[in-house]
C-alpha positions in Angstrom: -132.5 111.8 31.0 -133.4 115.4 31.5 -136.9 116.7 30.7 -137.7 118.4 27.4 -137.8 121.9 28.9 -134.5 121.4 30.8 -132.9 120.3 27.5 -134.3 123.3 25.7 -132.8 125.5 28.4 -129.5 123.7 28.2 -129.6 124.1 24.3 -130.1 127.8 24.7 -127.2 128.1 27.1 -124.8 125.9 25.0 -125.7 127.1 21.4 -126.8 130.6 22.2 -130.1 130.3 20.4 -133.4 128.5 21.0 -133.7 124.8 20.0 -135.6 124.0 16.9 -139.1 123.1 17.9 -139.2 120.0 15.7 -136.1 118.4 17.4 -137.1 115.5 19.6 -135.8 115.0 23.2 -133.3 112.3 22.3 -131.7 114.3 19.6 -131.6 117.4 21.8 -129.8 115.4 24.5 -127.2 114.0 22.0 -126.6 117.4 20.4 -126.2 119.2 23.8 -123.9 116.4 25.1 -121.8 116.5 21.9 -121.4 120.3 22.1 -120.4 120.2 25.8 -117.9 117.5 25.0 -116.5 119.4 22.0 -116.2 122.5 24.2 -114.4 120.6 26.9 -112.0 118.5 24.7 -112.1 120.1 21.3 -114.1 119.4 18.2 -113.0 117.2 15.3 -113.6 118.5 11.8 -114.9 116.3 9.1 -111.7 117.0 7.1 -109.6 115.8 10.0 -111.6 112.6 10.2 -111.3 112.1 6.4 -107.5 112.5 6.5 -107.2 110.0 9.3 -109.5 107.2 8.1 -107.3 104.6 6.3 -108.1 104.3 2.6 -108.5 100.9 1.0 -106.2 102.2 -1.8 -103.2 102.8 0.4 -100.4 100.3 0.5 -100.0 97.9 3.3 -96.7 99.6 4.1 -98.4 102.7 5.5 -98.1 103.0 9.3 -101.4 102.0 10.7 -101.0 104.1 13.8 -101.7 107.4 12.0 -105.5 107.2 12.4 -105.5 105.6 15.8 -107.9 107.1 18.2 -110.1 108.7 15.6 -113.8 108.2 16.5 -116.6 108.3 14.0 -120.2 108.7 15.3 -123.4 108.0 13.4 -127.0 108.0 14.6 -129.0 105.2 13.1 -132.7 104.5 13.9 -132.5 106.6 17.0 -129.4 104.9 18.4 -125.9 106.5 18.5 -123.1 104.3 17.1 -119.4 105.1 17.8 -116.5 103.5 15.9 -112.9 103.9 16.8 -110.0 103.6 14.4 -107.1 101.6 16.0 -104.2 99.4 14.7 -105.3 99.8 11.1 -108.8 98.4 11.9 -112.1 99.7 13.4 -113.5 98.8 16.8 -117.3 98.8 17.3 -119.3 97.3 20.1 -116.4 95.3 21.4 -115.5 93.7 18.1 -112.8 94.6 15.5 -113.5 95.1 11.8 -111.2 95.4 8.9 -113.3 98.1 7.1 -115.9 100.8 7.8 -118.2 99.0 5.4 -118.2 95.9 7.6 -119.2 98.1 10.6 -122.0 99.8 8.5 -123.3 96.4 7.5 -123.3 95.2 11.1 -125.3 98.3 12.2 -127.8 98.4 9.3 -128.0 94.8 8.2 -127.5 95.9 4.6 -124.6 96.7 2.3 -123.2 100.2 2.7 -120.0 102.0 1.7 -118.6 102.8 5.1 -117.2 106.2 4.2 -120.6 107.2 2.9 -122.5 105.8 5.9 -120.3 107.7 8.3 -120.4 110.9 6.2 -116.8 111.2 5.2 -117.3 110.6 1.5 -119.2 112.2 -1.2 -118.3 115.8 -0.6 -116.2 117.5 -3.3 -113.9 119.3 -0.8 -113.2 116.0 1.0 -112.5 114.0 -2.2 -109.6 116.3 -2.9 -108.2 115.6 0.6 -108.8 119.1 1.9 -110.8 120.2 4.9 -113.8 122.5 4.0 
């Protein structure tokens, strides 16, 4: 992993402004890596993720492939967790789960609403199905 000063320099180059002084090295590294990846491959809006995450209220007749490939990323206790939607289910750490809530429970050890845990629920603009 790069040193703190190298990460601050990279942050300045990538974001165009100095890094917040309170941001720790691990978070600086993840933020810079995410921004570089988003610049290279395109960023995903929260609205796009919301539209692609299968809802538990949809009928079983809906084609499951619509959300395939969508990745949700969440930092929990200093560790980055990535979940991929595929085949109407969610893949995390080599295992397949039927719901985001099951993934959130696996990560935290406690009961969570998966949409809330991954940050795609609870915003008024998203509850109407529209991107911000």
